[in-house]
C-alpha positions in Angstrom: 86.9 92.8 92.4 86.7 92.8 96.2 83.8 90.9 97.7 82.8 93.7 100.0 80.7 96.7 99.5 82.0 100.2 100.4 85.6 101.3 100.3 88.5 99.2 99.1 91.3 99.3 101.7 94.7 99.4 100.2 96.2 99.3 103.6 98.3 96.8 105.7 95.3 96.1 108.0 92.5 96.3 108.8 91.6 94.9 105.4 88.7 94.1 103.1 87.4 90.7 104.3 85.2 88.1 102.7 81.5 87.7 103.1 82.0 84.5 105.0 84.4 86.1 107.5 81.8 88.9 108.2 78.9 86.4 108.5 80.8 84.4 111.1 80.5 87.3 113.5 76.7 87.2 113.4 76.8 84.5 116.1 76.9 85.3 119.8 78.8 82.8 122.0 79.9 82.7 125.6 83.6 82.6 126.1 83.0 79.3 128.0 80.8 77.8 125.3 82.3 74.5 124.0 81.8 75.7 120.4 84.0 78.7 121.1 86.6 76.7 122.9 86.8 74.3 120.0 87.3 77.4 117.8 90.3 78.4 119.9 91.7 74.9 119.6 91.3 74.9 115.9 93.0 78.3 115.5 96.0 77.3 117.6 96.6 74.0 115.7 96.0 75.5 112.3 98.5 78.3 112.9 101.1 75.6 113.9 100.3 73.8 110.6 100.8 77.0 108.6 104.1 77.6 110.3 105.1 74.0 109.6 106.1 73.3 113.2 104.9 70.6 115.6 102.9 70.9 118.8 105.7 68.9 120.5 108.1 71.8 120.1 105.9 74.9 119.6 102.6 76.3 120.8 100.4 79.2 119.7 99.3 81.7 122.3 96.6 84.1 121.2 96.2 87.4 123.1 93.5 90.1 123.0 94.4 93.4 121.3 96.3 94.4 118.3 99.5 92.7 117.1 101.5 95.3 119.0 100.0 94.0 122.3 101.4 90.6 121.4 104.9 91.9 120.5 105.0 93.7 123.8 103.8 90.6 125.6 106.8 88.6 124.2 109.3 91.3 125.1 107.8 91.5 128.6 107.7 87.8 129.1 111.2 87.0 127.8 112.8 89.8 129.8 113.9 88.6 133.3 113.1 91.1 136.1 116.8 91.2 136.8 119.5 91.4 134.2 117.4 91.7 131.1 118.9 93.3 128.0 117.3 93.4 124.6 118.9 94.0 121.2 116.6 95.3 118.5 117.8 95.2 114.8 115.7 98.0 113.3 115.3 99.4 109.8 111.9 101.1 110.3 109.1 102.3 112.5 108.1 98.9 113.8 111.6 98.1 114.9 111.7 101.5 116.7 108.4 100.6 118.3 110.0 97.6 120.0 112.7 99.9 121.4 109.9 102.1 122.9 108.2 99.1 124.4 111.4 98.1 126.2 112.0 101.7 127.4 108.4 101.9 128.8 109.0 98.7 130.7 112.4 100.0 131.9 114.1 97.0 130.2 117.7 97.8 129.1 117.7 97.9 125.3 120.3 98.4 122.6 119.3 99.2 119.0 121.3 98.6 115.8 119.8 100.8 113.1 119.9 100.3 109.4 118.7 102.3 106.4 114.9 102.3 106.1 114.9 101.4 102.4 117.3 98.4 102.7 117.2 95.1 104.5 119.4 94.4 107.5 123.0 94.2 106.5 124.2 90.7 107.6 127.9 91.7 108.0 126.9 94.4 110.5 124.4 92.1 112.3 127.2 89.6 112.8 129.6 92.2 114.0 127.2 93.4 116.6 126.2 89.9 117.7 129.8 88.8 118.0 130.9 91.9 119.9 131.1 90.2 123.3 127.9 91.8 124.6 125.2 89.4 125.8 121.5 89.9 125.3 118.5 88.0 126.7 116.4 88.7 123.6 117.3 89.6 120.0 114.3 91.1 118.1 113.7 92.1 114.5 110.8 92.7 112.0 110.4 90.3 109.0 108.5 92.6 106.7 108.9 96.2 107.8 105.5 97.6 107.1 106.6 101.2 107.1 108.5 100.6 103.8 107.6 97.1 102.5 111.2 95.9 102.8 111.8 92.2 103.6 114.5 91.3 106.1 116.5 88.0 106.1 115.0 86.2 109.1 116.7 82.9 108.6 120.1 84.3 108.0 119.9 86.5 111.0 118.6 83.6 113.1 121.6 81.5 112.2 123.9 84.3 113.4 121.8 84.7 116.6 122.2 81.0 117.4 125.9 81.1 116.7 126.8 84.2 118.7 124.0 84.5 121.2 122.9 81.0 121.9 121.1 81.8 125.2 119.1 84.7 123.7 115.5 84.4 122.7 115.0 85.2 119.1 111.8 87.3 118.4 110.5 87.9 114.9 107.7 90.4 114.3 106.0 88.7 111.3 102.9 90.9 111.5 102.8 91.6 107.8 104.4 88.5 106.4 103.0 85.4 108.2 101.0 83.2 105.8 102.6 84.8 102.7 106.3 85.0 103.1 107.6 81.6 104.3 110.0 81.3 107.3 111.6 78.0 108.4 111.2 78.6 112.1 113.2 75.6 113.2 116.1 76.2 110.8 116.2 79.9 111.8 116.0 79.1 115.5 113.0 81.4 116.0 111.7 81.2 119.5 108.8 83.6 119.1 107.0 84.6 115.9 104.2 87.2 116.2 101.4 88.1 113.9 97.9 89.3 113.9 94.4 88.2 112.8 93.8 91.1 110.5 96.8 90.8 108.2 97.7 88.3 105.5 95.3 85.6 106.8 92.5 88.1 106.3 90.6 88.1 109.6 89.3 91.1 111.5 91.1 93.0 114.3 90.8 91.8 117.8 93.8 89.6 118.7 97.3 88.8 117.9 99.2 85.5 118.4 102.6 84.3 119.2 104.0 81.1 117.9 106.3 80.1 120.8 109.0 77.5 121.4 107.4 75.8 124.5 110.6 75.1 126.4 111.7 78.7 126.3 108.2 80.0 127.1 108.0 77.8 130.2 111.4 79.1 131.4 109.9 82.6 131.4 107.3 82.1 134.1 107.3 85.0 136.5 109.1 87.5 134.3 106.3 89.6 133.0 105.7 92.9 134.9 102.2 93.3 133.5 99.4 90.9 134.4 97.5 91.1 131.1 100.6 90.7 128.9 101.9 87.6 130.7 102.3 85.2 127.7 103.4 82.3 129.9 100.4 82.8 132.2 98.1 82.9 129.1 99.6 79.7 127.8 99.3 77.8 131.1 95.6 78.8 131.4 94.8 77.9 127.8 96.4 74.5 128.4 94.7 73.9 131.7 91.2 75.1 130.8 91.0 75.8 127.1 90.1 79.4 127.9 91.6 82.9 128.0 92.5 84.3 131.3 90.4 87.4 130.6 87.5 88.1 128.2 88.4 86.9 124.7 87.4 88.6 121.4 84.8 85.9 120.6 83.5 87.4 117.4 87.0 88.1 116.0 88.0 84.5 116.7 84.9 83.1 115.1 85.7 85.2 112.0 89.3 84.1 112.0 88.2 80.4 112.0 86.4 81.0 108.7 89.4 83.1 107.4 91.7 80.2 108.1 89.4 77.7 106.3 89.2 80.0 103.3 93.0 80.4 103.3 93.5 76.6 103.2 90.7 76.0 100.7 92.1 78.6 98.3 95.6 76.9 98.3 97.3 78.2 101.4 100.6 80.2 101.4 101.5 79.5 97.7 98.1 80.7 96.4 97.8 83.7 98.7 101.4 84.8 97.9 100.7 84.5 94.2 97.6 86.6 94.4 99.3 89.3 96.4 102.3 89.3 94.1 100.1 89.6 91.0 98.4 92.6 92.7 101.7 94.1 93.3 103.0 93.7 89.8 99.9 95.3 88.4 100.2 98.2 90.9 103.9 98.9 90.4 103.6 98.7 86.6 100.7 101.0 86.6 102.3 103.5 89.0 105.4 103.6 86.8 103.2 104.5 83.8 101.7 107.3 85.9 105.2 108.6 86.8 105.6 107.4 90.4 108.8 105.8 91.8 109.2 103.2 94.5 111.1 103.7 97.7 112.3 100.1 97.9 113.9 98.3 94.9 112.0 95.3 93.6 114.7 92.9 94.9 114.0 93.9 98.5 110.3 94.5 98.3 107.5 92.4 99.7 104.2 91.5 98.0 102.4 93.1 100.9 102.8 96.9 100.7 104.7 99.3 98.5 105.9 102.8 99.3 106.0 105.5 96.6 107.7 108.8 96.7 105.6 112.0 96.6 105.8 113.6 93.1 108.0 116.6 93.0 105.3 118.9 91.6 103.8 122.0 93.3 100.2 120.8 92.6 100.7 117.6 94.6 99.3 117.8 98.1 99.0 114.4 99.7 96.0 115.2 101.9 94.0 116.3 98.9 95.2 113.3 96.9 94.2 111.0 99.7 90.8 112.5 100.3 89.8 112.6 96.6 90.7 108.8 96.4 88.5 108.2 99.5 85.7 109.9 97.8 86.1 107.4 95.0 86.1 104.5 97.5 89.8 103.9 97.4 91.8 104.1 100.7 95.6 104.2 100.5 98.0 104.8 103.5 100.2 107.6 104.5 104.0 107.2 104.7 105.8 106.1 107.8 109.5 106.5 106.9 111.7 109.4 107.9 114.1 109.5 104.9 111.6 110.6 102.3 108.0 111.9 101.7 106.1 108.8 100.7 102.7 107.2 100.7 101.9 103.5 100.8 99.6 101.2 98.9 98.8 97.7 100.3 98.1 94.7 98.1 96.5 92.4 100.7 93.1 91.4 102.0 90.2 90.6 99.7 91.8 92.6 96.8 92.2 91.2 93.3 93.8 92.3 90.0 90.7 94.2 88.9 90.7 96.1 92.2 94.3 97.2 91.5 93.4 98.3 88.0 90.4 100.3 89.3 92.7 102.0 91.9 95.1 103.0 89.1 92.2 104.4 87.1 91.0 106.4 90.1 94.5 107.7 90.7 94.8 109.0 87.2 91.4 110.7 87.5 92.4 112.4 90.8 95.7 113.5 89.3 93.9 115.2 86.5 91.4 116.8 88.9 94.4 118.2 90.9 96.0 119.6 87.8 98.9 117.1 87.8 100.4 116.0 84.5 99.8 112.4 83.4 102.3 110.9 83.4 104.4 112.8 85.9 107.6 114.3 84.5 
């Protein structure tokens, strides 16, 4: 069972965290304390190691705020003040969010949309990239958290390099990094963004971009927002070892422990195996209760799974959700537009027994609501 007291969070983040991660935050450090600066150095190098890239070619730039802050920082930093044009390949809410970021910054943006329950269609991606239009950045989401569908980062990357060789290639790997592998070099990824409170099981407070250094340095002076200037943040980190503005010290101390626990437990292979086991137990149990998935198994991630609402007059999601919360089980509302769904995460400090307990609680709640078990 999860190693935390209180509610079990079957969400895509924030997550249940280990005792060690929590205890790491009991220390108060100055942002200029050498112990803290060593922590930042460790985080940056360890993330490069997990990504299997070298410090000669890539660098890690952490940034205060949620992962969304970091995605927006990349879009701002890679968009020249004159002539910028971004292409977003979108099949869900988080692709749409990148479009909104560009619109807010008054950066010209095109969007190629795909069905929310399917991965990006490579033939259509190639058609768009080869259309003769030129973009300064091409952006996509690896694991679209709104549905759980996994997109083909490496295949898209090869098409970007073939048809848009001058474009920056941005991958939002918020809900995949550390669990679903990506060969950044083979895919030609220039920027891969994730967050502390996702598959590496830290706490909220900062995101990070794994950046190709040559491209990042070419972007100096682009950003229209001081606090989101990724190139400026990188140059300050390199020169002083410090953030430009107040860093999330406690979150970073916690993340240092989370990274050590990740490595000690077996790294990506072991973390992915645990999450996948969680998912198998969840999906099998939900089928027995009568629920159906939004995304077919062949396109689904081990991170989060979307389930259709039952077509039964007694099912009211708000009541279902609240009754589960009363039993210490927190699931997640849906975020797709094509169907009424709810989502269940498999990540964080959750283990097979936690998934079985959730299923037991769901069955109890269904009976309390007057729903048949299994659903017809």
